[in-house]
C-alpha positions in Angstrom: 0.0 0.0 0.0 1.3 3.4 -0.9 0.7 5.7 2.0 1.3 9.5 1.8 4.5 10.5 3.5 4.2 13.6 5.5 7.1 16.0 5.8 8.9 16.0 9.2 10.5 19.4 8.6 7.5 21.3 9.8 6.2 21.5 13.3 3.1 19.5 14.2 0.0 21.4 15.1 -1.3 20.8 18.6 -4.6 19.5 17.4 -4.9 16.3 15.3 -1.3 16.0 14.4 -1.8 17.9 11.1 1.2 19.5 9.5 1.0 23.3 9.5 3.5 26.2 9.4 3.9 28.4 12.5 4.1 32.1 12.7 2.1 34.7 10.9 0.2 33.6 7.8 2.5 34.5 4.9 1.5 37.4 2.7 3.4 35.8 -0.2 4.5 32.3 -1.2 6.9 31.1 -3.9 5.1 30.0 -7.1 5.6 26.3 -7.6 7.1 25.4 -11.0 5.1 23.4 -13.5 1.7 24.3 -11.9 0.0 26.6 -14.4 -3.6 25.9 -13.3 -4.5 28.3 -10.5 -7.4 29.5 -8.4 -7.8 32.0 -5.6 -10.3 31.6 -2.8 -11.4 33.8 0.2 -12.6 31.9 3.3 -13.6 33.7 6.5 -11.4 36.6 5.6 -8.3 34.5 4.6 -7.0 34.3 1.0 -6.0 30.7 -0.1 -4.2 30.0 -3.4 -4.4 26.7 -5.2 -2.1 25.6 -8.0 -1.7 22.3 -10.0 -0.2 21.0 -13.1 -3.6 19.5 -14.0 -6.8 21.5 -14.2 -8.8 18.5 -13.2 -6.8 18.2 -10.0 -7.3 21.9 -9.3 -11.1 21.3 -9.5 -10.7 18.4 -7.0 -8.8 20.6 -4.6 -11.5 23.3 -4.9 -14.2 20.7 -4.1 -12.4 20.2 -0.7 -12.4 23.9 0.3 -14.7 24.8 3.2 -18.3 25.5 2.1 -19.0 29.2 1.4 -15.7 30.1 -0.1 -15.6 32.8 -2.8 -13.3 33.4 -5.7 -10.5 35.8 -5.1 -8.2 35.5 -8.1 -5.4 38.0 -8.7 -4.6 38.7 -5.0 -1.7 37.6 -2.9 -2.6 34.5 -0.9 -2.0 34.1 2.8 -1.3 30.4 2.2 -0.5 28.7 -1.1 -1.2 25.0 -1.9 0.1 23.1 -5.0 -0.7 19.5 -6.0 1.6 18.3 -8.7 2.7 15.0 -10.2 6.3 13.9 -9.8 8.5 10.9 -10.6 7.2 7.3 -10.2 3.6 8.4 -10.4 3.6 10.1 -7.1 1.5 13.2 -6.3 3.0 15.7 -3.9 1.0 18.3 -2.0 2.9 21.5 -1.1 1.8 24.1 1.4 3.9 27.3 1.1 6.6 25.4 -0.7 7.0 22.6 1.8 5.8 19.1 0.9 3.1 18.0 3.5 1.9 14.8 1.7 3.4 12.5 -0.9 2.0 9.3 -2.4 0.2 7.7 -5.3 -3.3 7.8 -3.8 -5.1 11.0 -4.8 -7.6 10.6 -2.0 -4.9 10.7 0.6 -3.5 14.0 -0.8 -7.0 15.5 -1.0 -7.7 14.5 2.6 -4.4 16.0 3.7 -5.2 19.3 1.9 -8.7 19.4 3.4 -7.5 18.9 7.0 -4.6 21.4 6.6 -6.7 24.2 5.0 -9.4 23.8 7.6 -7.0 24.0 10.5 -5.2 26.9 8.9 -8.5 28.8 8.6 -9.4 27.9 12.1 -6.1 29.3 13.5 -5.8 32.5 11.5 -9.3 33.7 10.4 -9.7 37.3 11.4 -12.8 38.4 13.3 -13.8 34.7 13.9 -13.0 32.3 16.8 -13.0 28.6 16.0 -13.8 26.2 18.8 -13.4 22.4 18.4 -17.1 21.5 18.8 -20.1 20.1 17.2 -22.8 22.7 16.4 -26.4 22.6 15.4 -29.3 25.1 15.3 -32.6 24.4 17.1 -35.6 26.8 17.1 -33.6 29.8 16.3 -30.7 29.2 18.7 -27.4 27.3 18.6 -26.4 24.2 20.5 -22.6 23.7 20.9 -20.9 20.5 22.1 -17.2 21.2 22.6 -14.7 18.4 22.2 -11.6 17.3 20.3 -11.5 14.8 17.5 -12.6 11.3 18.4 -14.6 12.6 21.3 -17.9 11.4 19.8 -19.2 14.8 18.9 -19.7 14.0 15.2 -21.9 11.0 16.1 -23.9 13.1 18.4 -24.3 15.9 15.8 -25.4 13.3 13.2 -28.2 12.1 15.6 -29.2 15.7 16.4 -29.5 16.4 12.7 -31.6 13.2 12.2 -33.9 14.4 15.0 -34.5 17.6 13.1 -31.8 20.1 14.1 -30.1 22.3 11.5 -26.5 21.3 10.7 -23.8 23.9 11.4 -20.6 21.8 11.9 -19.3 18.6 13.4 -15.8 20.0 14.0 -15.7 23.7 14.5 -18.2 26.1 16.2 -17.3 29.4 14.5 -18.0 32.4 16.7 -18.0 36.2 16.1 -17.2 38.8 18.7 -20.8 38.8 19.8 -20.7 35.1 20.6 -23.0 34.2 17.7 -22.6 30.8 15.9 -21.7 30.8 12.2 -21.9 27.7 9.9 -18.9 25.6 8.9 -20.8 22.8 7.3 -18.1 20.3 6.3 -18.9 16.7 5.5 -19.7 14.8 8.7 -16.9 12.4 9.8 -17.6 9.4 12.1 -16.4 6.0 12.9 -18.3 2.8 12.0 -18.7 -0.2 14.4 -15.6 -1.7 12.8 -13.6 1.3 13.7 -13.2 2.6 10.1 -13.6 6.3 9.4 -16.5 7.4 7.1 -17.6 10.7 5.8 -21.1 11.8 4.8 -22.2 15.0 3.1 -25.0 16.8 5.0 -27.2 16.4 2.0 -26.9 12.6 2.2 -28.6 12.8 5.6 -31.4 15.1 4.3 -30.0 17.7 6.7 -31.0 21.4 6.7 -27.8 23.4 6.6 -27.4 26.6 8.5 -26.8 29.8 6.5 -27.2 32.6 9.1 -25.6 33.3 12.5 -27.5 32.3 15.6 -27.3 33.2 19.2 -26.1 30.2 21.2 -28.8 28.9 23.6 -27.0 25.8 25.0 -23.5 24.6 25.6 -23.2 20.9 26.4 -20.1 19.5 28.0 -20.3 15.7 27.7 -18.5 12.5 27.0 -19.7 9.0 26.1 -19.9 6.1 28.5 -21.6 2.9 27.5 -24.8 2.4 29.3 -24.8 5.9 30.9 -28.0 7.7 31.6 -28.2 11.3 30.6 -28.6 13.4 33.8 -27.1 16.8 33.0 -26.2 19.4 35.7 -26.3 23.1 35.2 -22.9 24.7 35.3 -21.7 28.3 35.8 -20.7 30.6 32.9 -17.1 30.4 34.2 -17.2 26.5 33.8 -18.6 26.9 30.3 -16.0 29.4 29.4 -13.2 27.1 30.6 -14.6 24.2 28.5 -14.8 26.3 25.4 -11.4 27.9 25.9 -9.8 24.5 26.3 -11.0 23.7 22.8 -10.4 27.0 21.1 -7.9 26.8 18.3 -6.4 30.3 18.4 -6.5 30.9 22.2 -2.7 31.1 22.5 -2.2 33.3 19.5 -5.1 35.8 20.3 -6.5 35.2 23.8 -8.2 38.6 23.9 -10.4 37.8 20.8 -11.1 34.3 22.2 -12.2 35.7 25.5 -14.4 38.4 24.0 -16.4 35.9 21.9 -16.7 33.3 24.6 -17.6 35.7 27.3 -20.4 37.1 25.1 -21.6 33.5 24.5 -21.6 32.1 28.0 -23.3 35.1 29.6 -26.3 34.4 27.3 -26.4 30.6 27.1 -27.3 27.7 29.4 -24.3 25.5 30.3 -24.9 21.9 31.2 -22.6 19.0 31.8 -23.1 15.2 32.1 -22.1 11.8 30.8 -24.1 10.5 28.0 -25.0 7.0 26.7 -26.1 6.3 23.1 -26.1 9.3 20.8 -29.6 8.8 19.6 -31.1 8.9 23.1 -28.9 11.8 24.1 -29.9 13.8 21.0 -33.6 13.6 21.8 -33.0 14.7 25.4 -30.7 17.6 24.3 -33.3 19.0 21.9 -36.0 18.7 24.6 -33.6 20.5 27.0 -32.8 23.2 24.5 -36.5 23.8 23.8 -37.0 24.4 27.5 -33.9 26.5 28.1 -34.3 30.1 29.0 -33.9 32.6 26.2 -30.8 34.6 25.7 -30.3 37.0 28.6 -29.6 40.7 27.9 -26.0 41.5 28.6 -25.1 45.1 29.7 -22.1 46.7 28.0 -18.7 46.1 29.6 -18.0 48.5 32.4 -21.7 49.4 33.0 -23.1 49.0 36.5 -25.0 45.8 35.7 -22.1 44.1 33.8 -20.9 40.7 35.0 -17.8 38.7 34.3 -17.7 35.0 33.3 -17.7 34.0 36.9 -21.1 35.7 37.4 -19.7 38.5 39.6 -20.5 42.1 39.1 
């Protein structure tokens, strides 16, 4: 089997073991030789450049860009990807001139590109804060389930969507400075009973896909345990903020922006925590809980007499 070889010259990201560059997003990248097909994209305020020696491969890369991207040709990219064919039938994926995947299987190169570009956007998107979390909409408000990869959040999101919730993401809850939830509707990834990884487009689940920002009504801190009964406990805004910050991609790079978005969120949302059993049962209970949760609470401007911090103190 020809597995893609990943460059060891670049530092590993702290989430998921993906290969990304560190430092500021580059304003310029060297143009790869022999890659005349090109495309520019804008995603959550970041400019991404794509290059390939085959127009068909360029289209395959574009298919893996996050949903909602827009053309941005003729501008200098923050990050430049190139997928080119080299000797012995290998395809090599470059990010800013460094090889991050190499092999004969096109699917592996495309998977590496999709993971890298998503993580890069999550780390560097201006005016947005990305939290590792599943996210859905329900009756005009968002439900966020923070958790890293393999924590079971994709399975729970899939069952929430099957129960009628609107799909926002199974990997990143995207927040603005007001704490509102924005869509990042990538294909759902989950593991089968045999332990293999599968992907499903939201349309394959007949899912409604979110298109507008929502106030967050419920944050659910949970983990799976076989046979567990769902008995959630309400937690403080401070506990909710800690759970979200622990899963925020850019918290070390820009802690002020992360705190602004998360404080706005937790002061308006219900925070609950508990161990869950099977995702289908937990999904029904969560939607019932979200339907009964109190509406968003008005939050005074910072510094006003009625303002509170995340710990609930004035």
